C-alpha positions in Angstrom: 102.3 -42.9 217.9 99.0 -42.4 219.7 96.9 -43.1 216.6 98.5 -46.6 216.4 97.8 -47.3 220.0 94.2 -46.3 219.7 93.7 -48.3 216.5 95.3 -51.4 218.0 93.1 -51.1 221.1 89.9 -50.8 219.1 90.6 -53.6 216.7 92.5 -56.1 218.9 90.0 -56.4 221.7 92.4 -58.8 223.4 90.0 -59.7 226.3 87.1 -60.8 224.1 86.9 -64.2 222.4 86.5 -64.5 218.7 82.8 -64.6 217.9 83.2 -67.7 215.8 86.1 -69.9 217.0 86.2 -68.7 220.7 90.0 -68.1 220.6 91.2 -65.2 222.8 93.1 -62.3 221.4 96.9 -62.3 221.5 99.6 -59.6 221.2 100.1 -58.8 217.6 96.9 -60.5 216.4 94.5 -57.9 215.1 90.9 -58.8 214.8 87.9 -57.1 213.2 85.5 -55.6 215.7 81.9 -56.6 215.9 78.8 -55.6 217.9 78.9 -58.8 219.9 82.6 -59.6 219.8 85.6 -59.5 217.4 86.3 -61.9 214.5 89.8 -63.3 214.0 91.7 -63.3 210.6 91.4 -67.2 210.4 87.6 -67.0 210.7 87.4 -64.1 208.1 89.4 -66.1 205.6 87.5 -69.3 206.2 84.2 -67.4 206.0 85.0 -65.8 202.7 85.9 -69.3 201.2 82.8 -70.8 202.7 80.5 -68.1 201.2 82.0 -68.8 197.8 82.0 -72.6 197.6 79.3 -73.4 200.2 81.3 -76.3 201.8 81.0 -76.7 205.6 84.3 -76.3 207.5 85.6 -77.0 211.0 87.8 -74.4 212.6 89.3 -75.6 215.9 86.1 -77.2 217.1 83.0 -75.3 216.0 81.6 -76.0 212.6 81.0 -73.2 210.2 78.1 -73.5 207.7 76.8 -71.3 204.8 73.4 -69.7 204.9 71.9 -68.3 201.7 68.1 -68.4 201.9 67.5 -68.4 205.6 64.9 -65.6 206.2 65.0 -64.0 209.6 68.7 -64.8 210.2 70.4 -61.4 209.6 74.1 -60.7 209.7 74.9 -59.5 213.3 77.5 -57.0 211.9 75.2 -55.1 209.4 71.7 -56.5 210.1 71.0 -57.6 206.5 69.8 -61.0 205.3 69.5 -60.2 201.6 71.0 -57.8 199.1 68.9 -55.0 197.7 69.2 -54.7 193.9 67.9 -52.5 191.3 64.1 -51.9 191.1 63.6 -53.5 194.5 64.8 -56.9 193.3 66.3 -58.7 196.2 69.1 -61.1 195.8 70.3 -63.7 198.3 73.2 -62.7 200.6 75.5 -65.6 201.5 76.3 -65.7 205.2 78.4 -67.8 207.5 77.0 -69.3 210.7 78.7 -70.9 213.6 77.2 -74.3 214.7 76.5 -74.5 217.6 76.0 -70.9 218.4 74.2 -67.9 217.0 77.1 -66.0 215.4 76.2 -65.0 211.8 78.2 -62.7 209.4 77.5 -62.0 205.7 79.9 -62.2 202.8 80.0 -58.4 202.5 81.1 -57.9 206.1 83.7 -60.7 205.8 85.2 -58.7 202.9 85.1 -55.4 204.9 86.7 -57.1 207.9 89.5 -58.4 205.7 90.1 -54.9 204.2 90.0 -53.4 207.7 92.7 -55.8 209.0 94.9 -55.2 206.0 94.7 -51.4 206.6 95.4 -51.8 210.4 98.3 -54.1 209.7 99.9 -51.4 207.4 99.4 -48.7 210.0 100.7 -50.7 212.9 103.7 -52.3 211.1 106.9 -51.0 212.6 108.9 -48.8 210.2 112.5 -49.6 209.4 114.6 -46.6 208.9 
């Protein structure tokens, strides 16, 4: 039981606003933690779609846009702005940016956040006997 409470406390961060849409946390809403604030499941899903197709989206006010070749604008979650390939060949790393604002997250961290929330949801789900 204690493991579930600790996991919920770390991931939920109920007092912090989502880094991208500024929504507060709510009971039962798990969010992926970040260095400057959590990111909610809606923003994770929107960001993954945005990084794939490149279309700007609005999510409850702020606009979300795709960055691909913006040097010097790293992901605030992992610090990367490009992927490192074989033989030092660098590839672009799609990222999502909140406009206005400075929040930036890369496609890889969006995928990791989604995986983390799926795992936490399984751990915190009440068991029916």
